[in-house]
C-alpha positions as a printed Julia matrix, in Angstrom:
434×3 Matrix{Float64}:
  60.13    3.3    22.26
  57.05    4.25   20.17
  55.64    1.72   17.72
  55.23    3.84   14.58
  53.24    1.15   12.77
  50.82    0.98   15.69
  50.42    4.77   15.78
  49.88    4.91   12.04
  47.29    2.14   12.28
  45.55    3.92   15.17
  45.54    7.23   13.27
  44.04    5.61   10.17
  41.44    3.85   12.29
  40.41    7.09   14.0
  40.32    8.89   10.66
  38.13    6.16    9.16
  35.84    6.19   12.22
  35.42    9.95   12.08
  34.62    9.66    8.37
  31.98    7.02    9.01
  30.28    8.97   11.78
  30.73   12.47   10.32
  27.4    14.14    9.65
  26.76   15.28    6.13
  25.51   18.81    5.49
  22.05   17.41    4.73
  21.96   15.38    7.93
  22.88   18.45    9.95
  20.1    20.35    8.18
  17.61   17.59    8.97
  18.48   17.68   12.67
  18.27   21.48   12.66
  14.99   21.88   10.74
  13.04   18.74   11.69
  11.98   18.61   15.37
  11.9    15.42   17.41
  14.23   13.4    15.2
  15.37   10.39   17.24
  17.67    8.79   14.67
  19.1     9.36   11.21
  20.65    6.39    9.45
  22.44    6.82    6.16
  21.61    4.16    3.56
  23.13    3.23    0.23
  21.99    5.6    -2.5
  20.71    4.4    -5.86
  19.18    5.64   -9.11
  19.33    9.45   -9.33
  19.5     9.96   -5.58
  22.74   11.3    -4.07
  21.87   10.62   -0.41
  19.33    8.31    1.25
  18.34    8.23    4.93
  16.07    6.26    7.21
  14.77    8.75    9.76
  12.78    8.13   12.92
  10.67   11.02   14.2
   8.69   11.21   17.44
   5.02   11.9    16.76
   2.13   12.36   19.21
  -0.5     9.65   19.19
  -3.08   12.44   19.38
  -1.98   15.69   17.77
  -4.54   17.6    19.83
  -3.39   16.15   23.18
   0.29   15.33   23.66
  -0.43   13.81   27.09
  -1.82   10.73   25.29
   1.7     9.63   24.45
   3.97    9.29   21.46
   5.22    6.86   18.85
   8.18    6.96   16.5
   7.36    7.27   12.82
   9.71    6.05   10.12
  10.36    7.95    6.91
  12.81    7.34    4.09
  14.31   10.48    2.61
  15.96   10.18   -0.81
  17.75   13.37   -1.8
  18.88   14.55   -5.2
  18.76   18.36   -5.13
  16.91   20.9    -2.99
  16.06   22.79   -6.17
  14.05   19.81   -7.43
  10.44   18.94   -6.46
   9.6    16.59   -3.6
   7.49   13.47   -4.07
   5.81   12.46   -0.81
   4.76    8.8    -0.83
   1.79    8.16    1.43
   2.18    4.49    2.3
  -0.84    2.61    3.61
   1.17   -0.01    5.44
   4.82   -0.44    6.48
   7.46    1.15    4.29
  10.72    0.17    2.66
  13.24    2.16    0.71
  12.68    2.0    -3.04
  12.49    4.36   -5.99
   9.0     5.15   -7.25
   8.55    5.66  -10.97
   7.23    9.18  -10.42
  10.52   10.11   -8.75
  12.26    9.17  -11.98
   9.71   10.98  -14.15
   9.98   14.15  -12.07
  13.7    13.77  -11.3
  12.58   14.61   -7.78
  13.5    14.09   -4.19
  11.41   11.47   -2.41
   9.94   11.14    1.08
   8.34    7.78    1.88
   6.15    7.93    4.99
   5.33    4.75    6.88
   1.74    4.62    8.15
   1.23    4.8    11.91
   0.84    1.4    13.63
   2.84   -0.4    10.91
   6.46   -1.57   10.74
   8.78    0.49   12.88
   6.02    3.08   13.35
   4.14    0.91   15.82
   3.37    2.33   19.29
   4.47    0.33   22.32
   0.82   -0.03   23.3
  -1.63   -0.91   20.53
  -4.44    1.41   21.59
  -6.71    1.33   18.54
  -8.3     4.64   19.56
  -5.45    6.47   17.86
  -5.46    4.54   14.59
  -7.72    6.98   12.75
  -7.5     8.56    9.32
  -7.7    12.08   10.72
  -4.7    11.49   12.98
  -2.71    9.84   10.19
  -3.35   12.9     8.01
  -2.01   15.08   10.83
   1.15   12.95   10.73
   1.55   13.67    7.02
   0.81   17.37    7.34
   3.32   17.76   10.15
   6.01   16.0     8.12
   5.15   18.07    5.05
   5.48   21.24    7.13
   8.85   20.48    8.7
  10.5    18.95    5.63
   9.06   21.83    3.63
  11.57   24.04    5.43
  14.31   22.12    3.63
  12.58   21.31    0.34
  10.83   24.49   -0.74
   9.98   23.63   -4.35
   6.76   21.96   -5.52
   5.44   18.95   -3.59
   3.61   16.09   -5.3
   1.9    13.18   -3.52
   1.44    9.58   -4.57
   0.56    6.19   -3.11
  -0.46    2.7    -4.21
  -3.59    0.75   -3.2
  -4.33    1.63    0.46
  -1.51    4.13    0.09
  -3.36    5.58   -2.91
  -6.5     5.93   -0.81
  -4.3     7.73    1.72
  -3.13   10.08   -1.06
  -6.74   11.07   -1.75
  -7.65   11.39    1.92
  -4.57   13.56    2.48
  -5.45   15.71   -0.54
  -8.95   16.29    0.84
  -7.65   17.07    4.35
  -4.77   19.37    3.34
  -5.32   20.43   -0.28
  -2.61   23.1    -0.18
   0.12   20.68    0.94
   0.7    19.35   -2.58
   0.49   20.77   -6.08
  -0.47   17.49   -7.78
  -1.66   14.08   -6.51
  -1.25   10.79   -8.39
  -2.99    7.88   -6.6
  -2.52    4.39   -8.04
  -5.31    1.75   -7.96
  -6.9     3.61   -5.04
 -10.3     2.45   -3.76
 -12.73    4.66   -1.89
 -15.09    2.07   -0.41
 -18.35    3.24    1.14
 -19.4     0.18    3.17
 -17.89   -2.52    5.35
 -18.7    -4.83    2.45
 -18.88   -2.66   -0.65
 -21.04   -4.61   -3.1
 -19.56   -2.85   -6.12
 -16.67   -5.33   -6.02
 -19.15   -8.22   -6.27
 -20.8    -6.62   -9.3
 -17.39   -6.21  -10.9
 -16.37   -9.84  -10.32
 -19.7   -11.04  -11.72
 -19.3    -9.02  -14.92
 -15.57   -8.78  -15.76
 -13.99  -11.07  -18.34
 -15.89  -13.55  -20.49
 -18.86  -15.58  -19.27
 -16.87  -18.71  -20.07
 -14.06  -17.63  -17.77
 -16.38  -16.63  -14.94
 -18.11  -20.01  -15.15
 -14.73  -21.74  -15.05
 -13.77  -19.84  -11.87
 -17.09  -20.75  -10.21
 -16.63  -24.4   -11.17
 -13.14  -24.42   -9.7
 -14.43  -23.02   -6.4
 -17.13  -25.69   -6.25
 -14.77  -28.57   -6.97
 -12.3   -27.23   -4.43
 -14.96  -27.17   -1.71
 -16.1   -30.69   -2.57
 -12.5   -31.94   -2.31
 -11.79  -30.26    1.02
 -11.1   -33.53    2.88
  -8.4   -34.52    0.39
  -6.91  -31.0     0.15
  -6.53  -30.21    3.87
  -3.59  -32.63    4.38
  -1.65  -30.8     1.65
  -2.17  -27.5     3.49
  -1.13  -29.05    6.8
   2.03  -30.53    5.26
   2.87  -27.22    3.55
   2.3   -25.27    6.8
   4.61  -27.62    8.71
   7.3   -27.36    6.03
   7.11  -23.54    6.01
   6.73  -23.26    9.83
   3.45  -21.34    9.48
   1.11  -21.24   12.47
  -2.68  -21.02   12.14
  -4.26  -19.94   15.43
  -5.96  -16.71   14.28
  -7.91  -18.88   11.87
  -7.72  -22.67   11.71
  -6.43  -24.46    8.62
  -9.95  -25.66    7.67
 -11.21  -22.07    7.98
  -8.19  -20.76    6.04
  -9.01  -23.21    3.24
 -12.59  -21.97    2.97
 -11.52  -18.32    3.11
  -9.03  -18.99    0.32
 -11.73  -20.56   -1.85
 -14.02  -17.57   -1.27
 -11.18  -15.1    -1.88
 -10.19  -16.86   -5.08
 -12.17  -14.82   -7.63
 -11.18  -11.47   -6.08
  -7.49  -12.4    -6.09
  -7.73  -13.88   -9.58
  -8.93  -10.63  -11.12
  -6.97   -8.35   -8.78
  -3.64   -9.74   -9.96
  -4.66  -10.4   -13.55
  -4.27  -14.17  -13.83
  -4.8   -16.27  -16.94
  -8.09  -18.12  -17.23
  -6.45  -20.74  -19.45
  -4.36  -21.86  -16.47
  -7.33  -22.57  -14.18
  -7.47  -26.34  -13.46
 -10.42  -28.3   -14.81
 -13.09  -29.9   -12.66
 -11.13  -33.17  -13.05
  -8.02  -31.73  -11.36
  -6.45  -33.72   -8.54
  -6.59  -32.45   -4.93
  -2.87  -31.63   -5.15
  -3.4   -29.55   -8.31
  -6.26  -27.7    -6.64
  -4.12  -27.0    -3.57
  -1.21  -25.73   -5.67
  -3.43  -23.46   -7.76
  -5.17  -22.0    -4.71
  -1.82  -21.43   -3.07
  -0.54  -19.66   -6.19
  -3.56  -17.39   -6.7
  -4.54  -16.62   -3.09
  -1.7   -17.9    -0.92
  -2.5   -19.78    2.28
   0.22  -17.81    4.03
  -2.21  -14.87    3.96
  -4.1   -16.62    6.77
  -1.04  -17.54    8.83
  -0.54  -15.95   12.24
   2.35  -13.76   11.03
   0.34  -12.29    8.17
  -2.81  -11.86   10.25
  -0.74  -10.01   12.84
   0.81   -7.78   10.2
  -2.55   -6.8     8.67
  -4.38   -6.38   11.99
  -4.1    -2.53   11.92
  -5.23   -2.43    8.29
  -8.32   -4.53    8.96
  -9.15   -2.34   11.92
  -9.22    0.6     9.52
 -11.09   -1.31    6.82
 -13.79   -2.45    9.22
 -14.21    0.83   11.14
 -13.57    3.61    8.59
 -12.22    2.73    5.16
 -14.58   -0.03    4.14
 -13.7    -3.26    2.36
 -15.29   -6.04    0.34
 -17.23   -9.17    1.17
 -17.41  -12.64   -0.36
 -19.61  -14.05   -3.1
 -20.55  -17.32   -1.43
 -24.06  -18.52   -2.3
 -22.8   -20.93   -4.99
 -20.52  -22.77   -2.51
 -22.28  -22.13    0.79
 -23.81  -25.61    0.94
 -20.3   -27.1     1.05
 -18.87  -24.78    3.72
 -18.14  -26.53    7.02
 -15.7   -24.4     9.03
 -17.43  -21.1     8.22
 -21.15  -20.64    8.68
 -21.01  -17.17    7.15
 -17.69  -15.69    6.09
 -16.71  -12.05    6.51
 -13.51  -10.08    6.99
 -14.34   -8.81   10.48
 -12.55  -11.85   11.93
  -9.23  -10.37   10.71
  -9.71   -7.15   12.7
  -8.79   -6.87   16.42
 -11.58   -8.4    18.49
 -10.9    -6.51   21.73
 -12.22   -3.13   20.59
 -15.27   -1.38   19.13
 -15.62   -2.23   15.42
 -18.56    0.05   14.62
 -18.33    1.22   11.02
 -18.28    4.98   10.45
 -17.99    5.56    6.69
 -15.06    7.88    6.09
 -14.54    7.85    2.34
 -17.86    9.46    1.44
 -16.68   12.85    2.68
 -13.52   12.39    0.61
 -15.68   11.67   -2.44
 -17.8    14.74   -1.72
 -14.65   16.87   -1.56
 -13.19   15.45   -4.76
 -16.47   16.0    -6.64
 -16.06   19.75   -6.26
 -12.42   20.42   -5.4
 -10.47   17.46   -6.79
  -8.23   19.39   -9.16
  -4.75   18.41  -10.36
  -5.2    14.7    -9.69
  -4.27   11.82  -12.01
  -6.04    8.55  -11.17
  -4.34    5.32  -12.28
  -6.56    2.22  -12.49
  -6.5    -1.26  -14.01
  -9.67   -2.32  -15.82
 -10.04   -5.83  -14.39
  -8.95   -5.08  -10.81
 -11.97   -5.48   -8.5
 -10.77   -2.47   -6.49
 -11.39   -0.37   -9.6
 -15.1    -0.83   -8.9
 -14.54    1.32   -5.8
 -12.35    3.76   -7.67
 -13.19    7.42   -8.02
 -14.6     8.94  -11.22
 -13.77   12.66  -11.41
 -16.61   15.03  -12.18
 -16.66   17.64  -14.94
 -16.35   20.29  -12.22
 -12.66   19.4   -11.83
  -9.65   19.2   -14.14
  -8.64   15.73  -12.95
  -7.56   12.94  -15.28
  -8.53    9.29  -14.89
  -6.57    6.63  -16.79
  -8.01    3.09  -17.0
  -5.61    0.52  -18.43
  -7.46   -1.99  -20.6
  -6.86   -5.44  -19.13
  -4.87   -3.86  -16.31
  -4.72   -5.35  -12.82
  -3.77   -4.02   -9.38
  -0.16   -3.87  -10.62
  -0.99   -1.09  -13.1
   1.62    1.67  -13.2
   2.38    4.53  -15.59
   4.93    2.26  -17.29
   2.07   -0.18  -18.03
   0.38    2.17  -20.52
   1.06    2.65  -24.2
   3.5     5.38  -25.2
   0.62    7.58  -26.32
  -1.18    7.16  -22.98
   2.02    7.82  -21.06
   2.52   10.99  -23.07
  -0.95   12.11  -22.03
   0.09   11.74  -18.39
   3.4    13.53  -18.96
   1.7    16.43  -20.72
  -0.74   16.85  -17.85
   2.08   16.82  -15.3
   4.03   19.41  -17.28
   0.99   21.63  -17.53
   0.14   21.52  -13.84
   3.7    21.64  -12.52
   4.98   24.1   -15.15
   8.14   22.04  -15.64
   9.59   19.47  -18.0
   9.32   15.84  -16.98
  11.57   12.91  -17.88
   9.62   10.18  -19.72
  10.23    6.6   -18.66
  12.33    4.49  -21.04
  10.28    2.95  -23.81
   9.07   -0.56  -23.11
  10.88   -3.37  -24.9
   7.6    -5.21  -25.43
């Protein structure tokens, strides 16, 4: 005799399973139009997006020679309407699903592209030969081409920090891929140690504040013996390992990094401990401003590809160290090359200068977002009169500067420029409650 309850339960289970695994119309379109898709995972949608997917796509390590092998690149597609524009986010590191403010302003679709060699987009073999800007731009162009078969309206590019630099590099490599580019806090360094950041740190803020930061660095170095046990205890508590750099070396790097981090993230000079601060207070302040976890094995491993790019092509910054050099013990002369992979050629070939040369003449339809006190702003790009670009510097702004950070009048200036270039209405961000 048949068990009707069992059959009903089985039917409902099969129905539910088929619902869960049924492809949506968009997913079918993705698999049809986008070659070499290895997986499509539907995620929870949010904000104005109706569907969100994590997609893995097989990409060649070398676009000119497929025999060199492949890696899988991760993208996050957030869909609202194929009749709306597409915002392509050029990440500089690993990616995660989130809604960028420009997506809200443009009421657009969004494609976040994880940078090769980061996150899930890491090759099985870390051959640094294929971690080059030119190849990463080929990744972006290929994705733009195939997803452009689905999203045929205007494309706009954006990115933050290293991702913002990527936005500008991409714009110079494939200017016709996007209608407008909006890089945030994007440096274009021209040396392994670009001295413009030093000049910025030595001139930003008040002289009183700069002197206070120098004094803190000096007292920290002089109290190293008393501070190191606090770092060791903290590392043990947090299960952080320090084999890339030792704890004594991490301490000295943190002291040297202090002024850059202080201005980069816009900290308050009034909260800097006095020269009479206890070793524990010094440790806690350094950990808050710089973060000793930055020098832990896990973080060093994560940033290894980035430092390879900084040291070989993108450029970076150095350390202002003469005022504390006499108290350095673990480091004879500090530089950031130690954070790059040591088993490969680290010859520096300046890449950003050709990007600057391109932007000087052809950098149209670009809005540059910068924070005034951010040291990276010293390596920012100033558009020439030969282009119609717009640069916005937020007074007192740090590396966290976004469109929402500006006054309503300044935001309106950005909106008006977007409307003019894109020939469409934009949706202003909600007014700040400040």
